N, C-alpha and C positions, 0 to 999 in steps of 0.2 A: 052441203057437201058437193063438189064437182066430181070426186074418184068411187066408183061404183065396185061393186061385185063382179071380177069378170076382167077388170080392167086391168094393164100392166102397171106394178108397182113402180111408182118414179124414182130413176137410180139417184143416186145420193152420194155425196164424199164429205164427210165433215170431220170432226176428232172424238177421241173417247176422252172419258177422266184422266188420262194417261198423255193427252195430246197425239195418241197414235189414228193413222188416218184411217179410216172406218167407209167402207163401199157397201151398198147393199149388194153388188153383184160380188162379192168377201162369200157372201152365205148361197149363192148359186146350188143348188142340189140340195137344199135345207130348207125347213119349215120356219118362219121368222114373226116372232110374235114383236111386232112394233110397237110400242106404246107412248103415245105422248101424254105428257103430266103438266102441269102448272109450275110446280114452284119444290126446289128442292126439301127436305125437311119441314114441312107443312101436315096437318093432320091427316087431308083425306090422301095424299100422295104418300106418305108414311103408311098409312094404310093400305093402301095397293101396292108399294112397292116388298111391303113385308108379306104381304100375302103372295106375290109371286115368290120371295123366298124361301120361306116358309114349303111351299110346294114346286119349288125348283126342280127336285128330282124329279118328278111326274111330268114336268113338263118337258126337261131331255129324254124321260123313258118314252116319250109320244112323238119324238122327233124333231122339236121345238129348239129354236134358240130365242133369247131373249135380250131384247135392246129396247131401254129405257130412253126418250127423248125429251130435254126441257130446252129453254133459253137461259139455263144457269150456265156459269163459265166451269171450267176443269173443274177448278179449286174448291167450288163448292160441291160439286160431284163426288171430290174425294174425298169431302169429310161426311156425307151422307153416306156412300158408302161403308164409310169404317165406322161412321155410328151404327149404322145398323146391319151391318154384315153382311152386305148386298152381295149373290154372287155374280151379278152377268154386268154388261157394262151401261154404262150412263153416258150418251152422245150431248156433247156440247154444241145446240145451234144457237150460237152467239149471233150468229148472222141472220138469222130467220128463213134462210133458205130452204130448210126441211119442214118446217110447220107450214110455209105457202105454198109447197108442191105438194105436201098433203092436205093442203086446205084445213086446218085446224087454227090458225092464227084469225081471231075474230075480235071483233067487240064484246066488251061483256059489260056487266053492271054490280055492283058492290055498294051497298049504305046509300045508294043513288048515286054513284061517280061511276061514269064511264069510262071504260080504259081497254087497251087491246092488251089479249093473252091468249093461253092456247086452252083450247074447248078441248077436255079430256075426251081421247080417242084411241083405240085400238086399232089396230091393221095386223090381219092375220095373212103372211104372203105365202104362198106355196112352193113348191123346190124348182117351179120353173119361172116363179118372179110376178105372179098372178096373184091379185087379191081374193082369196077364197073369202073373206069375213071382214066386216067392220062392225065393230062396239063402239056403239055410241053413247050407251046409257050405263056405264063403268059402274058395275058394285064394287066399289073399292075393297072391301071386306070379303067377297069372294069373287076375286076375280080371275083367278084360275079357275075353278067351274065354268065360268060364262066360256073361257079359251075353248076348254077341252069337251063344252057339249057338242 
């Protein structure tokens, strides 16, 4: 991973599930949980999203904004949000600019086949846009605890 704790988080502009432009700079002065996940509505990604949903108020009280990122499109994100009542924005990184800027797009292997995909990673970004933590060993069902530790 090329980004380290203490680095400035790469600025980005992409779209949320409703097609609205979202920039990291929109959150200046706020702490951001920027979590990258492989695919909408898959078991691990659903467990992670639902853990963040169930603990969303704790995250808000601690001053965090939550943004999920995958390479799924806006329509897929809308279905995922509706199905699981997710209260936070999901960013549609269909052009892979965000996953590449944060260096989470890597070769993976499943059932003996190699493919490119997102390596599940969460970046905690402070009020000044500096990376204060990077969680690479995400515990999907207890992710909020990892963030708030």
